[in-house]
C-alpha positions in Angstrom: -189.5 -59.9 -96.2 -187.2 -56.2 -95.7 -188.7 -54.0 -93.2 -190.2 -51.1 -95.3 -192.0 -54.1 -97.2 -193.3 -54.9 -93.6 -194.2 -51.0 -92.8 -195.8 -51.5 -96.0 -197.8 -53.5 -96.0 -198.8 -54.2 -92.9 -200.6 -51.7 -89.7 -197.8 -54.2 -87.1 -200.3 -52.4 -84.7 -203.1 -54.5 -86.1 -200.0 -58.2 -85.0 -199.1 -60.5 -82.8 -195.4 -59.9 -82.3 -194.0 -62.7 -81.4 -190.0 -63.3 -80.4 -188.9 -66.6 -79.0 -185.8 -67.4 -77.3 -185.1 -70.6 -77.8 -181.0 -70.1 -76.3 -179.8 -73.1 -79.1 -178.0 -71.2 -81.5 -175.2 -73.4 -82.3 -175.0 -74.1 -86.3 -178.1 -71.7 -86.4 -176.7 -68.1 -86.6 -173.4 -66.0 -85.7 -174.3 -66.1 -82.2 -172.9 -68.6 -80.7 -174.3 -68.2 -77.6 -175.9 -71.0 -75.9 -177.5 -72.2 -73.0 -178.5 -75.8 -72.7 -180.3 -74.7 -69.1 -182.6 -72.5 -71.4 -182.8 -74.5 -74.0 -184.8 -76.7 -72.5 -187.2 -73.9 -70.5 -187.2 -73.5 -74.2 -188.5 -76.7 -75.6 -190.9 -77.5 -71.8 -193.4 -74.9 -73.2 -192.4 -75.2 -76.8 -196.7 -75.5 -77.4 -197.4 -72.9 -74.8 -195.5 -70.6 -78.1 -198.4 -72.6 -80.5 -201.2 -72.9 -78.4 -201.7 -69.1 -77.8 -200.6 -68.7 -81.4 -203.6 -70.1 -82.4 -205.8 -69.5 -80.0 -204.1 -65.9 -80.5 -207.5 -62.8 -82.3 -205.0 -61.5 -84.2 -203.9 -63.3 -88.3 -200.7 -61.2 -88.9 -197.9 -62.8 -86.8 -194.8 -61.0 -87.0 -191.6 -63.4 -85.4 -188.3 -63.2 -84.5 -186.7 -66.6 -83.3 -182.6 -67.1 -82.9 -182.8 -70.6 -84.4 -184.3 -71.0 -87.7 -184.8 -74.6 -87.3 -187.3 -74.5 -84.5 -188.7 -70.9 -85.7 -190.2 -73.5 -89.2 -191.0 -75.8 -86.6 -193.6 -73.7 -85.8 -194.6 -72.1 -88.4 -195.6 -75.8 -89.6 -197.4 -76.1 -86.3 -199.4 -73.0 -87.2 -203.4 -72.5 -88.7 -204.8 -70.0 -90.1 -202.4 -67.5 -89.7 -200.6 -65.0 -91.0 -196.8 -65.3 -91.4 -194.4 -61.5 -91.3 -190.6 -62.2 -90.6 -187.9 -60.0 -90.9 -185.0 -61.1 -93.5 -182.2 -59.9 -92.8 -180.8 -57.2 -95.4 -177.3 -57.9 -96.5 -176.3 -53.7 -96.8 -176.3 -54.5 -93.1 -174.4 -56.0 -90.0 -175.9 -58.9 -87.7 -176.4 -56.4 -85.0 -178.1 -53.7 -87.0 -181.1 -55.8 -88.3 -181.1 -57.7 -85.5 -181.8 -54.3 -84.0 -184.4 -53.5 -87.2 -186.3 -56.9 -85.9 -186.7 -56.1 -82.8 -188.1 -53.0 -83.4 -190.9 -53.8 -85.2 -191.8 -56.9 -82.4 -191.8 -53.7 -80.2 -194.3 -52.1 -82.7 -197.5 -55.1 -83.0 -199.9 -54.6 -80.3 -199.8 -57.5 -78.2 -195.9 -59.4 -77.6 -195.9 -63.0 -76.8 -192.1 -63.0 -75.2 -189.4 -65.0 -74.1 -188.2 -65.7 -70.1 -184.8 -64.0 -69.7 -184.5 -62.9 -72.1 -183.3 -58.7 -72.8 -184.4 -58.9 -76.7 -187.9 -59.5 -75.7 -187.8 -56.7 -72.8 -186.6 -54.2 -75.4 -189.6 -55.1 -77.8 -191.0 -54.0 -74.3 -189.6 -51.3 -73.8 -189.0 -49.8 -77.5 -193.4 -50.7 -76.9 -193.3 -47.6 -74.1 -194.0 -51.2 -72.4 -197.6 -51.6 -73.3 -199.5 -53.3 -71.2 -200.1 -56.5 -73.6 -198.3 -58.7 -72.9 -197.0 -62.5 -72.6 -193.7 -64.0 -71.4 -193.0 -68.0 -71.1 
């Protein structure tokens, strides 16, 4: 969904905001910064994300990820949740779209982020450093 549609249709303060950094971006986005060591960390912890999401009290889940294939796999393992995704706006460049997604994530009541990701950290900073955060 586009930025304004998400803001209009959802109270993000009632959402779990998720940022999953897989560090495996080859062939999934224009960003080619991949790290096999960090991708291994993600793979070892992938099911921790899924378990946390499924156990969450939040029905609406706003999800950001750097890898569409991994994101689809995770979404397929989530039960009874409404997944909200930001669809990139073709009128914006990649950085503007990423920042829009980051700001949306920062508006959520709880943030589930990724270890060693500046994106997750920035979402937390823009949330005014909410206490409701978990890093995997």
